[in-house]
N, C-alpha and C positions, 0 to 999 in steps of 0.2 A: 483589529484586536489591540488591546492595551497591555503591553508588556513592561512599559516604562524602563527600558534598558535592563530587563530581567536577566537572570542567570543563563549562561550558555552551557550546553552540554559538553562534557569531555569525551563523548563517544562518537563524534563526527569525524570522519576521515574524508579528505578531499583527494580524489583520483582524477580530477579533471585536467585536461591538457592546458598548457600555458602558451601565451603569445599567439593565440589563434590556431595553433597546431594541436596535435593529439599526442601529448607526451605519453610514452609507454604503450603506444598502439602500433600494431603491425597489421598489414593487409594480407588476407589470404583469399584464394578464389578456387571454387570447384571442389572443395574437400569438406567432408563432414566427419569430424572426429567423435570419439566417445563422449567427450565433454558436451558437444553440441546436442548429441542424442539425449543425454541425461537432462540437459536443460529443457529440451522439447517436451520430455515427459513431465518435468516439473511445471512447465507452462500449462500443460493439459490439466494438471492437478489444481492449479489456481485459476483455471478457466480461460487461459490465454490460448489463442490459436497457435498450435505448434509450428504451423507452416511459416509463421513470421520468423522463427528462429532458424529453421532449416533453409529457408530462402535466403536469409542474410548470409549464411555460411556459403551457399552456392554462388551467390552473386558478388561476393567480395566485400561484405560488410566488415568493418574494423574489428579486430580481435585484440583484446588487451593482454599485455605482458605484465609481469610483476614490476611494481614500482614502489619506492619507499613511501610509507604512510606519512601523510602530512595533514595539518589542520588547515581549514579555510583561511584566507587572508582576512585581516580585521576590517578592511574597507569594503568587503563584499556584502552588501546589504541583504541580498536574497539568501545567501548561505547563513548569514547571521540570524535571519528570521527563522530559517529551518532549525538552526541549533537551539534557539530559544524555545521553539515549539517542542522539540524533542526533550529539552530540559524540563519543560512544564509537564509533559507526559510522565517523565521519570518521577517527579515530585508527587503527582497524583497517584500513580500506580503503586509506588512505595507505600503510601499511606493506606490505600485500599487493601493491599496484600497483608500489611501489618494488622489491620483491623480484622482480617479473616484468619489470623494466626499463621500466615505464610511469609515468604521472603521473595521480594521482587528482584529478578536479575535483569539489569538494564540491557537493552539491545544496542547494537552498533548501528550507525547510519552512514552509508557511503554515498558521496556525491561522485558521479562519473559522467563521462561524455561518450556516447556511442555504444561502447561495450566494456565489460569488465569481468574479471574472474570472480566466481563465487563458489561456495561449497556445494552449490546446486548445479554447477556447470558454468557456461558462459552467459552472463547477463547481457541482454540487448535492450537498448533504449526503446525499441519498437514494442517491447512488452509493457511499457509503462512502469510506474513505480511498483515494486514487488518486495515481498519478504521471503528470505531464504531461511527455513528452519534449521538447516544444517550448520550454519554459522551464526544463527540468531541475529541476522543483520537485515536492515531495510536498505534497499538500493533505489536511488532516484537520479535520473538525468533531469536537471532543472529546466531543460527545454520543454518538458511536459507541462510546466506551468504556462508557457506561452500557448501551447495547444489548448490548455484548459480555458484560457481567456478567449482565444480566437475561434478554434474549431468547435469547442463545446459551449462557448459563450457563458462561461461560469467564472467571472472575475472576482477578485477580492482576496484579502489576506486570509480570511477565515476559511474560504474555499480551499486555499493551499494548506492551511493547518489541518483541515478535515482529511485531506489525502494522507498526510503523515500519521494522523491519529488512527486512521483506518488500518494502515500497515502495522502500526504498533498494536492494534487490536488483534492482528494475526499472531503477533509475538505473545500476547497474553494467552491466546488460545493454545499456543505451543507450550507455554509454561504450565498450563492447567491440564495438559494431556488431551485436549479436545481434538486438535489437529490429527494426532496419531490415530485416535479412535475413528475419525471420519475417513481417513485414508484406508484403514483396514476394512471399514464397511464398504467403501467404494469398490474395493477389489472383489467383493462378493455379489455385486448386483449388476443389473443391466446398465447400459450407457445412460439411458434416460433417468434411471433411479440414481445413478452416480451424479448426474448433473443436478438433480434435485437436492442431493446432499451438499453439493458445492454451493448452491444458492443459500442454503441455511447457514453454512459456514461464513459466507460473505456477509449475509445480513446480520449475523451476530457480530462480526467485526465492525459493521456500521453502528450497531447498537453500542458496542464498547467505546467507539469514538465519541458517541453522545454522552456516555457515562463520564468520560474524561472531561468533556466540555462542561458538564454539570458541576463537577467538583472543582475544576479549575476556576470557574467563575465564582463559585461560593467562597473559595479560599482566597482568590487573588483578584477578583473582579476584572477578568480579562476581556469580557464581551462588551462590545459597543453596539450602538444602534445599527441594524442592518447585517450584523455578523451572522446571525442564525439564518437569515434568508440566503446569504452567500453559501453557507454549507448545504442548505437544502437544495439550492440551485445546482451545486456540484453533484450532489447525490442523484438528483433527477437526471442530470445531463449524461451520466455514465451508466444509466440503467440499460439492461440488455435489450429491452423492447425499443428504446429510442435509438440505440446504436445500430441494431439490425434494420430498423426502418430507414436510417440514413444510408446504410451500406447497400441494402438490397431491395428496399421498398416494402418490405413486409417483415413480420416478426414470427419466430418459431418458438413458442414457449418451452417445448420439450428440450430445446438446445440451450436454454438459459443456464448460465453458470454463476451469475452474480445477483440476479434478481431484477425485477422491473423497476422503473423509475419510482412508481408509487410505493413499492415495497421498500426500496432503499431509503426513501424519505421517511416512511412510517417507522422503520426500526431505528434510524438515527434519532428521530424525535422521541421515541420511547426511552432510549438511554438518556437523552438530554433532560427529559421531564422527570424521570424517576431517580436517576443517579444510582440505580441498583443493578448489580450484575445478575441477580436472579430474574430480573425483568427481561433479560436478553436471551432467555432459553428458547431460541428459534427451533430447536430440535423437538421440543415438546409442544410447540404451537400447532394447532389444527389448521389455522389459516394464517398465511403470511402477509 
């Protein structure tokens, strides 16, 4: 990506530990509190296996305590890149909301290590990057990017930007009231139907990330050769079918919560090619 020392966001908070330790982290074992239970429910809502959260609590995973908010150090290249990507999404979505007669409220982004408190309960690195609608904040343990490169074999800076843009897409859904409507609908249907709704929500966030990339490149020429392939590779790598094949040797479509690799690629490309929010109506689409 080409940011040319672009603007960094003022909305990034660094909760990572310093000096190799985990500042603001305490260890607990064998107890599941109400916060953990709430987070497990939120994990289910966003398609994450809740056992990851519950098992972490039982086996002594780190639990975050409150710590003063701080900005990332200026010499941290990875954090600086994340901050510039977030700033670029801010510029893009401000303009798009203004064109539609609305006002964009910027999300926060928290960098953490291991675990951290959120308005949705205790956030765990095992969940991967996630968005909490309760505090309008994106949470990411940057170790996920190492996993993206090694386990998922999806390297590249634009693959990393896609991850942030996808979570910001969930924030856009929250501002537009889409997330609340889907959650209400999920409570009234079967598990399989609820999973299908979750897939449509996730694919729309993929499409919104493509919309961001479309407008960011038109306005600021941020894309370089190979960038789109990096994003498509990341989208394909974290499709439900591929992840289930890797984990258990077969895929169960009724259990999909994020969409197949092909679907995730297709909807990101749709947003990237059209740049139009109306093209991202996954809920009206007959075929995904």
